[in-house]
N, C-alpha and C positions, 0 to 999 in steps of 0.2 A: 677175683677181679672186683675192683671198686665200682660203685654205681656210675661214677663219671666215665670210667673207661668203657663200661658196658654201653652207655648212651652214645659215646663217641663212635663205638663200633657199629651200633644199630643205625645211627643217623649218617654215618660217613663224615663225621665232624662238621656238620652244618646245623644251623638252627632248624628245629623240626617244624616250626611254623612258617618262617619267612625265607629260609634258605641262606641266611647270612653266615659268614665263616669266621667272623672276628668276635672276641669277647664272649665266648660261650660259657654257660654255667648250668648246673643242675637246678631244675625247678620242680619241686614236689607238688603234684596236683592236689589242691585242697580236697578234703573229704575222702581221700583214698583209704583203702583198707589196710595198707602196710606202707613201709618205707623202702620198697624195692625199686629196681629200674623200671619195672612194669607200671609203677604208679608215679613215674617222673618223666619229665621231658627235658631235652637239651635246648636251651633258649639263648638268644643273643641278649645283650643289655637293652636294646631298644624294645624288644618284645616283653621281657620281664619287667622293665620299667613301666611300660604302659599298662600291663596287667595289674601291677601293684599300686599304681597311681592313676585311677580312671579319669581324673581331671586333665591329665596330660595326653589323652588319647588322640592320635591322628588317624581318623577313620580310613584314609587312603592307604596307610601302611598295611592295614589288615586285608587288603584285596588279595594278598597272598593266600588267604584261607580258601580261596577258590580251588587251590591245588592241595593244600595240606589237609583239608577236611576229608580227602579220600585216602589218607594214610591207613595202613593196616594196623597201626599201633593204637590200641584203645585209649591210652592217655592223651595222645595227640588229637584223636577224634573228640574226646571230652573237652579239651581246652579250646579247640576250634568252635565247638557248639556253644560253649560259655561265652566266648568273645563275640560270636555272631549274635547271641541273645542280647548282649549289652549294646550292640550297635544296630539292632534291627530297625530302629527308627530312621536310619539312613536310607532304607529301601533295598539296596542290593543285598545286604546280609539276609533279609527275610527271604529273598529268592533262593539263596543258597540253603537256608534252613528248610525250605520247602522240598528241596531235592535230597537232603541228608536223611539217612536212616540210621538209628542206633538201636542195637539190641536192648531188651528191657533192662538188663543189669547195667549197661552203659548209660542208658537214659536216666536211670535212678541216680547213678554216680554224678552225671552231668548236672542234674537238677538239685543235687544236695547242697550246692553252694548258694542257691537261692537266686541265681541270675534270672530265672524265668519269672519270679515274682517281684523283682525289684521295682519299687515305686517310681524311681527316676526313669526307668525304661518302659513303663506302662504306656500303652497307646493313649494319646491325648488328642481329643477332637477339638479343634480350634476354628472358630468362624472367621469370616473375612476381616473382621476388626480385631482379631486376636483374643476374643473372649472365649473362655473354656465352655464347651458344651457338655451337658449331662443328659442322660436318658430322661425323657419326659418333658424336656424343655420345649418351648415354642420358638420357632425361627421364622424369619421372613425372607422370601426369595429376593435377591437383589438384581436378578437378570431373568429374562424370558428363557425358559428351558424347554427344548423339544424333548418330549418323553418318547424314547424309542420303544416301539412295541405297544405304546398306549394310544397312539393316534391323536394326541392333543399336545398343546403347548401350555406348560405351567407358567402363568404370567407373573411378571415382576410385581412384588408387593403382596403376593399370596402368603397367608400365614399357614404354617405347617405345625400343627399342635401334636404334642406327645411323641416327639421323635424317639427313635431308638438308635443306638450307636452300633456300628459294625466293629466287632471286637478286634479283628486283626488288621484293620485298615483305618488309619487316622484321618484319611481324606473322605471317607464315606459315612453318611448317616442314612437312615431310612425314615420315611414318613408317608402319610396318606394325603394325596392331592387329587381332587375330583373323584373321590371314592376309590382310588387305586393306590396301592402300596408301591412306592418307587424309591430308588436309591438316588441320593442327591450328593453332589460334591460339596464339602464344607466351605470351599472358597466362594460358593454362590449363595450363601445364606448369612444372615446376621441374627444374633440372638435377640429375642424380644424381651422387654422387661415385664 
């Protein structure tokens, strides 16, 4: 039996990522150990086109991964993980990634394509004016902030020196205000020169 026939049988002749039924073709998952049906998925033209051309990605199309990430097929799991890693800055894919578990061998296969280390998808911390923030920067608060659990208000205009970045959340930084380490939303700070 050909790989394409195996995939049609396995998937019920639907796209294994989004469930579409038209224009299906075999897509070999990059960095796979062999060229069998186990290392391939059956995809529609929309899914394969967006995978091959990341500039044309419609993030809302990939909300289907909420279902397909639970597939019992390892190749489908790997592709779902890779796509969610590319889109994690959208917010909702990161929530799905937090729920997803891959065995060690599948995790290694998923990471082999380098989606986890992609510079374009790296978490970028941006202040209220659109300036990029780096660890060690000094920022100024642009709004009075009630510090939960701290019992004080961090006043507008307060300088926060030597900030640290929260690695998995682009909207959070950490810094010391009034002797206490707090988490601050990036939209409430501006970078100091």
